[in-house]
NUMARTI-514040 format. One record per residue: x, y, z of N, C-alpha, C in turn. Coordinates in pm, whole numbers, padded with zeros to 5 digits, always signed. Layout:
N
XYZXYZXYZ;...
END
This chain:
374
+00085-02496+01313+00026-02368+01351-00109-02351+01281;-00198-02279+01348-00328-02247+01289-00320-02109+01223;-00345-02106+01092-00335-01982+01014-00476-01938+00975;-00509-01812+01001-00643-01762+00975-00648-01659+00865;-00749-01671+00779-00771-01576+00672-00911-01517+00679;-00930-01403+00747-01063-01341+00753-01095-01265+00626;-01223-01239+00605-01266-01156+00494-01237-01010+00526;-01185-00937+00428-01157-00795+00449-01288-00718+00463;-01292-00625+00559-01415-00549+00582-01399-00400+00556;-01281-00355+00515-01266-00215+00477-01350-00189+00352;-01404-00068+00342-01496-00035+00233-01433-00063+00097;-01507-00136+00013-01468-00169-00124-01330-00237-00131;-01299-00318-00031-01176-00395-00035-01210-00539-00072;-01163-00581-00190-01200-00711-00244-01085-00811-00243;-00966-00766-00205-00852-00858-00198-00866-00954-00079;-00781-01055-00077-00780-01149+00035-00635-01183+00065;-00604-01199+00194-00467-01224+00234-00418-01364+00203;-00509-01461+00206-00475-01601+00181-00541-01649+00053;-00465-01688-00046-00522-01749-00166-00536-01899-00144;-00616-01967-00225-00621-02113-00214-00485-02180-00234;-00402-02124-00325-00269-02181-00345-00185-02169-00219;-00193-02054-00150-00119-02036-00026-00172-02131+00081;-00303-02147+00085-00362-02240+00181-00313-02382+00156;-00307-02421+00030-00261-02556-00004-00116-02578+00042;-00030-02476+00020+00110-02486+00062+00117-02504+00214;+00037-02426+00286+00041-02434+00432-00009-02569+00483;-00118-02617+00425-00173-02747+00466-00073-02858+00437;-00009-02850+00323+00089-02953+00286+00207-02955+00383;+00235-02839+00445+00345-02830+00542+00301-02869+00683;+00173-02910+00697+00126-02958+00826+00052-02856+00910;+00022-02740+00853-00049-02637+00927-00200-02649+00904;-00277-02595+00996-00422-02588+00981-00458-02449+00930;-00542-02443+00830-00583-02315+00772-00733-02297+00791;-00770-02184+00850-00911-02151+00875-00944-02024+00798;-01043-02031+00710-01079-01919+00624-01225-01884+00645;-01255-01755+00654-01393-01711+00665-01466-01730+00533;-01589-01776+00538-01665-01795+00415-01676-01664+00337;-01656-01672+00207-01663-01554+00121-01539-01469+00120;-01435-01507+00194-01315-01423+00204-01251-01398+00069;-01252-01499-00018-01185-01485-00146-01276-01450-00262;-01405-01434-00236-01501-01417-00345-01471-01293-00429;-01433-01184-00365-01408-01061-00439-01290-01071-00534;-01198-01163-00507-01083-01184-00594-01101-01304-00685;-01222-01361-00685-01251-01473-00775-01215-01608-00720;-01204-01622-00587-01172-01750-00525-01291-01795-00440;-01373-01887-00489-01489-01934-00411-01446-02023-00296;-01538-02043-00202-01510-02129-00087-01467-02269-00131;-01523-02316-00241-01489-02451-00288-01339-02465-00315;-01275-02359-00361-01130-02364-00387-01053-02384-00257;-01101-02322-00150-01034-02339-00020-01058-02478+00036;-01180-02528+00020-01208-02666+00061-01115-02763-00011;-01100-02742-00142-01015-02830-00222-00869-02822-00180;-00830-02707-00126-00691-02688-00081-00667-02747+00057;-00774-02792+00121-00760-02852+00253-00785-02758+00369;-00832-02636+00339-00862-02540+00443-00998-02568+00504;-01019-02519+00625-01149-02527+00691-01218-02392+00674;-01336-02392+00616-01411-02269+00593-01514-02254+00704;-01510-02138+00773-01601-02115+00885-01693-01998+00854;-01796-01983+00933-01904-01889+00901-01872-01745+00934;-01788-01721+01035-01771-01584+01082-01624-01548+01102;-01597-01418+01100-01463-01369+01131-01426-01400+01275;-01524-01394+01364-01498-01421+01504-01436-01559+01523;-01484-01657+01446-01428-01792+01455-01284-01797+01407;-01255-01721+01302-01117-01718+01250-01024-01658+01354;-01060-01542+01409-00973-01475+01505-00958-01557+01632;-01064-01626+01673-01057-01704+01795-00967-01826+01780;-00964-01885+01661-00892-02011+01642-00747-01993+01598;-00717-01886+01526-00588-01875+01457-00477-01821+01548;-00358-01876+01529-00237-01823+01593-00176-01713+01507;-00190-01725+01376-00136-01630+01280-00250-01580+01193;-00275-01450+01195-00378-01389+01112-00311-01324+00991;-00353-01363+00872-00296-01310+00748-00404-01230+00677;-00379-01100+00659-00476-01010+00597-00411-00931+00485;-00487-00834+00435-00435-00740+00337-00427-00601+00400;-00541-00548+00439-00546-00412+00493-00533-00411+00644;-00505-00292+00696-00494-00275+00840-00623-00319+00908;-00614-00379+01025-00736-00427+01091-00827-00311+01129;-00954-00326+01100-01052-00225+01138-01086-00242+01286;-01160-00146+01341-01185-00145+01485-01244-00277+01535;-01342-00331+01461-01405-00456+01503-01305-00572+01502;-01210-00568+01409-01109-00674+01402-01006-00657+01513;-00970-00534+01541-00871-00509+01646-00922-00557+01782;-01052-00546+01801-01111-00591+01928-01100-00742+01946;-01075-00815+01837-01066-00962+01845-00923-01012+01860;-00826-00923+01849-00686-00964+01861-00652-00990+02007;-00551-01074+02030-00517-01112+02167-00367-01129+02184;-00320-01125+02308-00177-01149+02334-00134-01285+02282;-00014-01291+02226+00040-01416+02174+00004-01443+02030;-00095-01370+01978-00136-01387+01838-00044-01303+01749;-00023-01349+01626+00060-01276+01530-00029-01226+01418;-00016-01098+01386-00089-01034+01278+00009-00999+01168;-00018-01044+01046+00070-01023+00932-00011-00956+00822;+00012-00826+00800-00071-00750+00707-00007-00614+00681;-00067-00534+00593-00030-00392+00585-00087-00321+00707;-00008-00232+00767-00053-00160+00886-00061-00009+00863;+00046+00052+00807+00048+00197+00784+00011+00273+00911;+00090+00252+01016+00056+00306+01148+00084+00455+01163;+00180+00509+01091+00224+00647+01117+00111+00750+01114;+00018+00742+01019-00091+00840+01020-00216+00793+01094;-00204+00685+01173-00322+00621+01232-00303+00595+01382;-00311+00699+01464-00289+00679+01608-00391+00587+01673;-00515+00588+01626-00618+00504+01687-00585+00356+01668;-00548+00318+01546-00510+00179+01522-00389+00142+01606;-00291+00232+01611-00170+00204+01687-00202+00179+01834;-00285+00264+01893-00323+00246+02033-00393+00112+02056;-00483+00077+01965-00556-00049+01981-00465-00170+01969;-00371-00166+01875-00279-00279+01860-00190-00292+01984;-00143-00180+02037-00063-00184+02159-00143-00242+02275;-00268-00201+02286-00354-00248+02396-00387-00396+02383;-00391-00447+02260-00432-00587+02238-00327-00687+02282;-00200-00646+02286-00092-00738+02318-00045-00823+02201;-00099-00798+02083-00066-00876+01965+00077-00848+01919;+00133-00939+01842+00258-00916+01770+00222-00886+01626;+00253-00765+01579+00209-00720+01446+00329-00695+01356;+00331-00765+01244+00438-00752+01145+00379-00690+01020;+00434-00575+00980+00378-00496+00871+00444-00529+00738;+00363-00563+00640+00417-00589+00507+00507-00475+00459;+00463-00351+00486+00528-00236+00421+00665-00204+00478;+00706-00268+00590+00839-00239+00642+00933-00360+00639;+00887-00474+00590+00977-00587+00565+01073-00546+00454;+01201-00578+00471+01303-00534+00375+01362-00653+00300;+01455-00624+00209+01530-00731+00143+01677-00692+00135;+01759-00780+00083+01904-00760+00081+01946-00645-00009;+01860-00605-00100+01891-00496-00192+01843-00360-00139;+01789-00359-00017+01739-00234+00039+01598-00202-00004;+01531-00297-00068+01394-00274-00114+01291-00317-00011;+01165-00303-00050+01051-00341+00034+00970-00443-00045;+01005-00571-00033+00952-00673-00124+00802-00699-00110;+00744-00669+00006+00600-00693+00022+00517-00571-00011;+00583-00457-00019+00515-00336-00064+00523-00323-00216;+00631-00373-00274+00656-00354-00417+00542-00402-00507;+00482-00520-00485+00376-00563-00578+00258-00466-00581;+00217-00416-00464+00105-00324-00462+00146-00186-00512;+00274-00152-00496+00323-00026-00553+00321-00033-00705;+00355-00150-00760+00348-00168-00904+00205-00153-00954;+00112-00216-00883-00029-00207-00922-00079-00064-00911;-00054-00001-00796-00103+00135-00775-00040+00232-00875;+00088+00212-00905+00153+00298-01003+00090+00287-01140;+00059+00165-01181-00002+00147-01313-00146+00197-01316;-00214+00189-01201-00352+00239-01195-00359+00392-01195;-00258+00457-01135-00267+00602-01113-00297+00682-01240;-00228+00659-01351-00265+00734-01471-00403+00700-01525;-00445+00574-01506-00579+00535-01552-00687+00611-01477;-00677+00610-01342-00779+00679-01263-00766+00829-01280;-00643+00877-01299-00623+01019-01324-00684+01062-01455;-00670+00978-01558-00729+01010-01689-00881+01015-01680;-00938+00923-01601-01084+00924-01581-01126+01051-01508;-01050+01090-01408-01083+01211-01332-01069+01336-01419;-00978+01333-01515-00959+01448-01606-01079+01473-01697;-01164+01373-01713-01280+01391-01801-01372+01500-01745;-01427+01579-01833-01507+01694-01791-01626+01654-01705;-01688+01542-01736-01804+01498-01660-01770+01467-01515;-01641+01443-01488-01596+01412-01353-01536+01532-01282;-01542+01648-01346-01489+01770-01286-01353+01810-01337;-01294+01728-01425-01160+01757-01474-01158+01857-01588;-01039+01878-01642-01018+01979-01746-01073+01938-01882;-01106+01811-01897-01154+01766-02027-01041+01743-02125;-00927+01698-02074-00807+01677-02156-00784+01528-02177;-00760+01488-02301-00729+01350-02335-00580+01326-02313;-00545+01217-02249-00405+01193-02214-00312+01202-02334;-00349+01135-02444-00260+01132-02559-00286+01239-02662;-00386+01325-02637-00421+01425-02737-00463+01360-02869;-00465+01439-02974-00490+01391-03110-00403+01474-03203;-00386+01433-03328-00302+01513-03418-00345+01660-03420;-00250+01746-03394-00277+01888-03392-00320+01942-03258;-00342+01854-03160-00384+01896-03025-00289+01832-02923;-00234+01914-02834-00132+01868-02741-00185+01762-02646;-00096+01671-02609-00128+01568-02510-00125+01629-02371;-00178+01555-02276-00177+01599-02136-00034+01603-02084;-00011+01692-01989+00118+01702-01921+00103+01643-01782;+00186+01543-01753+00178+01469-01628+00309+01485-01552;+00299+01518-01425+00415+01527-01336+00404+01416-01233;+00509+01338-01221+00515+01229-01123+00619+01266-01019;+00576+01278-00893+00669+01313-00785+00714+01184-00718;+00838+01146-00742+00892+01022-00688+00923+00924-00799;+01046+00876-00803+01087+00786-00910+01109+00643-00866;+01045+00603-00758+01056+00465-00710+00966+00371-00786;+00922+00265-00720+00840+00164-00787+00708+00224-00836;+00638+00298-00749+00512+00360-00790+00535+00457-00904;+00631+00548-00885+00654+00652-00984+00697+00599-01119;+00784+00498-01118+00830+00442-01245+00715+00377-01321;+00632+00301-01252+00518+00237-01319+00416+00340-01365;+00393+00442-01284+00301+00548-01324+00351+00620-01448;+00480+00652-01451+00536+00724-01565+00531+00639-01692;+00560+00511-01680+00556+00422-01798+00417+00417-01857;+00315+00402-01771+00178+00391-01822+00132+00525-01878;+00160+00634-01808+00120+00767-01857+00184+00796-01991;+00314+00763-02004+00381+00784-02132+00323+00693-02239;+00289+00569-02199+00227+00477-02295+00092+00525-02343;+00025+00606-02260-00104+00664-02301-00085+00787-02389;+00040+00826-02410+00070+00937-02501+00093+01069-02433;+00093+01072-02300+00111+01198-02229+00258+01242-02230;+00278+01372-02209+00412+01427-02184+00439+01412-02034;+00541+01336-01996+00561+01298-01856+00696+01349-01806;+00695+01404-01685+00817+01442-01616+00818+01377-01478;+00929+01312-01444+00943+01246-01315+01043+01324-01230;+01004+01355-01108+01091+01425-01013+01142+01328-00908;+01270+01336-00876+01326+01255-00769+01452+01324-00719;+01495+01290-00596+01611+01355-00537+01733+01265-00532;+01720+01143-00577+01833+01049-00573+01893+01040-00713;+02010+01098-00731+02069+01105-00864+02091+00969-00930;+02136+00865-00858+02148+00735-00924+02015+00686-00981;+01905+00715-00913+01775+00674-00964+01740+00752-01089;+01768+00882-01089+01741+00963-01209+01824+00915-01328;+01948+00877-01301+02032+00825-01411+01974+00696-01466;+01930+00608-01374+01868+00483-01418+01744+00510-01504;+01657+00598-01456+01534+00628-01529+01566+00688-01666;+01665+00774-01669+01700+00837-01796+01758+00735-01894;+01842+00644-01842+01901+00541-01929+01794+00444-01978;+01704+00404-01887+01608+00300-01922+01487+00353-01999;+01445+00476-01969+01319+00526-02025+01331+00665-02087;+01453+00708-02113+01474+00846-02158+01390+00886-02277;+01363+00794-02366+01283+00828-02483+01134+00835-02452;+01095+00782-02335+00953+00781-02300+00912+00900-02214;+01000+00938-02119+00966+01053-02033+01093+01123-01986;+01073+01246-01937+01184+01328-01890+01201+01311-01740;+01320+01348-01691+01346+01349-01547+01393+01487-01504;+01363+01521-01379+01410+01645-01319+01452+01617-01176;+01555+01686-01129+01592+01677-00989+01484+01749-00907;+01440+01685-00800+01325+01737-00724+01368+01848-00629;+01326+01967-00658+01340+02081-00568+01207+02155-00565;+01189+02241-00466+01066+02320-00462+01055+02407-00586;+01169+02459-00632+01168+02543-00751+01125+02467-00875;+01176+02344-00892+01139+02264-01008+00990+02233-01006;+00939+02197-00889+00796+02166-00879+00713+02291-00906;+00758+02406-00857+00685+02531-00881+00680+02565-01030;+00783+02528-01104+00783+02551-01249+00686+02459-01321;+00676+02335-01272+00597+02234-01342+00448+02240-01310;+00412+02278-01188+00271+02275-01148+00179+02357-01238;+00216+02480-01278+00123+02558-01360+00092+02496-01496;+00182+02410-01545+00163+02348-01676+00099+02210-01666;+00090+02156-01546+00047+02017-01530-00104+02001-01543;-00144+01898-01617-00284+01856-01618-00308+01752-01509;-00203+01679-01472-00213+01575-01370-00083+01569-01292;-00095+01556-01160+00021+01537-01074-00003+01409-00994;+00092+01316-01003+00082+01190-00931+00182+01192-00817;+00132+01181-00695+00219+01177-00578+00262+01036-00550;+00392+01008-00563+00444+00871-00552+00563+00865-00458;+00560+00946-00353+00673+00950-00260+00654+00847-00150;+00765+00801-00093+00759+00702+00014+00875+00723+00110;+00843+00735+00238+00942+00725+00345+00901+00602+00425;+00974+00490+00415+00927+00364+00470+00876+00374+00613;+00750+00335+00631+00689+00332+00763+00650+00465+00821;+00693+00575+00759+00670+00708+00815+00558+00780+00741;+00513+00890+00801+00413+00973+00734+00475+01038+00611;+00398+01045+00503+00447+01105+00380+00467+01255+00397;+00572+01311+00337+00591+01456+00344+00489+01528+00256;+00447+01646+00297+00350+01726+00221+00426+01810+00120;+00419+01772-00006+00499+01834-00110+00423+01938-00192;+00291+01929-00195+00209+02031-00261+00115+02089-00156;+00130+02217-00130+00049+02285-00030-00077+02344-00093;-00171+02378-00006-00296+02433-00059-00270+02560-00139;-00176+02642-00094-00145+02767-00167-00096+02738-00308;-00034+02621-00328+00018+02586-00461-00094+02559-00561;-00212+02522-00513-00322+02491-00604-00363+02612-00687;-00340+02731-00632-00378+02853-00705-00300+02868-00835;-00182+02808-00840-00100+02818-00960-00138+02717-01066;-00223+02620-01031-00257+02514-01123-00378+02549-01209;-00393+02478-01319-00505+02500-01409-00634+02447-01345;-00744+02520-01354-00871+02468-01303-00904+02333-01367;-00943+02238-01284-00975+02104-01334-00857+02012-01347;-00735+02059-01312-00620+01969-01308-00643+01865-01198;-00568+01757-01204-00593+01642-01117-00470+01610-01032;-00494+01585-00904-00393+01531-00814-00431+01387-00779;-00341+01293-00804-00362+01153-00766-00261+01121-00657;-00309+01096-00536-00220+01077-00421-00208+00929-00388;-00103+00866-00440-00081+00725-00415-00023+00703-00275;+00024+00810-00211+00081+00800-00077-00024+00819+00032;-00151+00815-00003-00256+00845+00094-00258+00745+00210;-00215+00620+00188-00207+00524+00297-00114+00570+00408;-00015+00650+00371+00080+00702+00470+00051+00849+00502;-00074+00890+00486-00114+01024+00522-00123+01121+00406;-00070+01083+00289-00081+01166+00170+00033+01265+00155;+00069+01294+00030+00180+01388+00005+00132+01523-00046;+00000+01544-00049-00057+01675-00080-00130+01724+00045;-00114+01850+00078-00174+01903+00200-00325+01889+00201;-00385+01893+00084-00532+01889+00074-00586+01749+00054;-00503+01647+00068-00547+01509+00050-00622+01459+00173;-00724+01379+00150-00793+01304+00254-00837+01172+00194;-00839+01065+00272-00871+00933+00216-01012+00928+00159;-01024+00865+00041-01155+00841-00021-01168+00692-00050;-01281+00654-00104-01309+00513-00134-01338+00496-00283;-01339+00372-00328-01375+00345-00468-01519+00388-00496;-01602+00386-00396-01741+00426-00413-01756+00576-00436;-01670+00655-00373-01675+00801-00384-01532+00852-00389;-01464+00835-00505-01318+00848-00508-01263+00989-00520;-01340+01084-00571-01282+01214-00605-01355+01328-00536;-01284+01439-00519-01342+01562-00466-01258+01679-00516;-01312+01798-00504-01243+01919-00552-01204+02008-00435;-01088+02068-00446-01044+02172-00354-00990+02287-00440;-01050+02403-00426-01007+02521-00502-01000+02493-00653;-01095+02415-00701-01103+02387-00843-01010+02278-00892;-00933+02216-00803-00840+02108-00840-00899+01975-00793;-00907+01879-00883-00964+01750-00853-00863+01660-00781;-00910+01590-00679-00825+01502-00600-00878+01358-00609;-00789+01265-00637-00820+01122-00631-00730+01063-00522;-00790+01018-00412-00713+00976-00293-00766+00846-00234;-00795+00749-00318-00846+00621-00269-00735+00547-00193;-00767+00508-00069-00664+00452+00019-00630+00307-00011;-00709+00240-00091-00676+00101-00127-00691+00084-00278;-00616+00164-00353-00626+00161-00499-00616+00022-00559;-00520-00063-00516-00509-00195-00578-00632-00283-00559;-00719-00249-00462-00841-00326-00443-00934-00321-00563;-00914-00222-00651-00997-00211-00772-00969-00325-00869;-00849-00380-00863-00813-00493-00949-00775-00608-00856;-00876-00656-00783-00853-00742-00668-00784-00874-00703;-00819-00932-00817-00758-01062-00848-00609-01047-00879;-00576-00953-00966-00435-00929-00997-00358-00895-00870;-00414-00806-00790-00346-00761-00668-00328-00875-00569;-00431-00955-00550-00422-01066-00455-00315-01166-00496;-00313-01202-00623-00213-01299-00669-00072-01241-00657;-00054-01115-00692+00078-01053-00682+00124-01044-00537;+00032-01007-00448+00068-00996-00307+00101-01133-00248;+00022-01233-00280+00045-01367-00227+00179-01423-00273;+00217-01396-00397+00347-01441-00446+00461-01388-00358;+00444-01264-00310+00548-01202-00230+00543-01243-00084;+00423-01258-00028+00411-01285+00116+00426-01431+00152;+00402-01521+00058+00397-01665+00090+00523-01715+00160;+00645-01685+00111+00763-01738+00182+00773-01689+00325;+00737-01564+00350+00742-01509+00485+00633-01572+00574;+00515-01590+00517+00408-01655+00592+00448-01796+00633;+00509-01868+00542+00549-02005+00572+00660-02007+00678;+00748-01909+00675+00853-01901+00777+00792-01873+00914;+00697-01779+00920+00632-01747+01047+00555-01867+01101;+00486-01938+01013+00408-02053+01056+00496-02171+01094;+00602-02192+01019+00686-02309+01041+00782-02294+01158;+00830-02172+01181+00931-02151+01284+00879-02076+01406;+00761-02015+01393+00717-01922+01496+00781-01788+01471;+00716-01680+01516+00766-01548+01480+00902-01518+01541;+00929-01569+01662+01057-01539+01727+01174-01595+01647;+01167-01723+01617+01278-01785+01543+01287-01730+01401;+01171-01710+01337+01171-01659+01200+01236-01521+01195;+01204-01435+01290+01262-01300+01291+01408-01302+01335;+01442-01394+01426+01581-01404+01470+01672-01448+01356;+01620-01533+01268+01700-01585+01158+01698-01494+01035;+01602-01402+01029+01587-01318+00910+01572-01172+00953;+01679-01094+00947+01671-00953+00987+01575-00872+00901;+01550-00917+00780+01457-00845+00692+01314-00862+00739;+01281-00981+00789+01149-01002+00847+01138-00928+00980;+01245-00926+01058+01246-00852+01184+01218-00705+01160;+01264-00652+01046+01237-00511+01014+01088-00483+01000;+01010-00588+00977+00866-00571+00966+00794-00563+01098;+00864-00596+01208+00800-00594+01340+00769-00450+01379;+00641-00420+01396+00597-00285+01434+00544-00278+01577;+00483-00388+01623+00422-00391+01756+00446-00529+01816;+00483-00530+01945+00492-00659+02016+00458-00640+02163;+00358-00714+02209+00323-00721+02352+00313-00584+02417;+00240-00495+02351+00217-00364+02408+00327-00263+02386;+00427-00299+02306+00538-00207+02277+00544-00176+02128;+00571-00050+02097+00592-00008+01959+00738-00034+01924;+00761-00093+01805+00896-00136+01770+00944-00080+01636;+00878+00025+01586+00924+00084+01459+00947+00232+01480;+01071+00275+01462+01112+00410+01500+01035+00520+01428;+01012+00504+01297+00946+00609+01221+00803+00631+01269;+00738+00524+01312+00602+00537+01365+00605+00609+01499;+00700+00572+01584+00713+00638+01712+00739+00787+01698;+00822+00823+01601+00851+00965+01576+00727+01038+01529;+00651+00976+01441+00531+01039+01386+00423+01059+01491;+00412+00963+01585+00302+00965+01681+00345+01005+01822;+00474+01028+01843+00520+01068+01973+00510+00959+02077;+00538+00834+02035+00528+00718+02125+00668+00658+02142;+00702+00622+02265+00832+00560+02290+00843+00428+02215;+00964+00399+02168+00987+00281+02085+01093+00191+02147;+01070+00062+02138+01169-00039+02174+01226-00096+02044;+01356-00109+02035+01417-00163+01914+01366-00305+01889;+01342-00342+01762+01293-00477+01732+01380-00587+01793;+01512-00569+01786+01601-00672+01841+01582-00684+01993;+01557-00573+02061+01533-00579+02205+01400-00647+02235;+01296-00617+02155+01168-00685+02173+01182-00835+02152;+01264-00872+02055+01288-01014+02029+01361-01079+02147;+01457-01005+02203+01530-01058+02319+01437-01076+02439;+01349-00977+02461+01255-00985+02572+01158-01102+02556;+01125-01131+02429+01029-01239+02402+01091-01376+02429;+01221-01379+02441+01289-01505+02474+01300-01598+02358;
END
């Protein structure tokens, strides 16, 4: 199979879907790898590394899309990339379709088969291709939040760990999953007073047993959040409904109860955001204020640490990529129900229920799409 790795073109996105190590594995298995020149430069992988791995480096993205049977990316395809997709081609990347009707329409019109990293599952009920970036984003959230808290950036001017005789910052993390746990650990490590909200009692018990001395836990209710917001210097939104639009947990009216210059960090912005006042921003212009409350809503947070993120993502995606390339998507998905769970679009049909519900589009079950594909 011909595997293509184009350069990411989303603003300030420096990650790459194919590392030289992944390319070497694919070439060794008998596949052809085509990489756009400069694709790995932002993550510290020069073209020479791809040449050494046996990949063919080409001058343009158009050449990659035209030649490849399997396109491996990081971020959702931008409009120019979507125009290059074709029937019979397989796209393997993050999609986040629920809040993005335009992308969804274009993918359906293209006839492509699109498998989303964020909805591939595992035997433990987890999301193994989302987890690495959730870990990165969770660890970044307190760092970027602490920067936003600085007075020069519009924040309250509060130091996360305080100093002797001066209280530390109060941080509320909404969601105790992978993002929330990593965010809470780092925020607590910075010396902040941290409270994690979640609605799954087994998760709260785990967090309390594992990290009880580092941060507190609360059962997530509107009342609990209403109690915590007025005291919070920073609120990190870390909720996830797989494949679906994120629920809006902090409304604009709630901002009036918060301290001027407090910070909201919305890690769920890829799925539409969990704060009503959230809108996607970029690393170039990451923050804005609404009613005196600072918002950090960068839609590709892990891109800030592109090398770490790329290596972590490749470690997770490589086995699935090799299965798709070696068996073809039909056989690979037929043999692995967890990979089949990643199927979001096939031949003009939407195949992920949560996306269909969010966008009001009829859905065909992944197993039925697989049956139709023969």
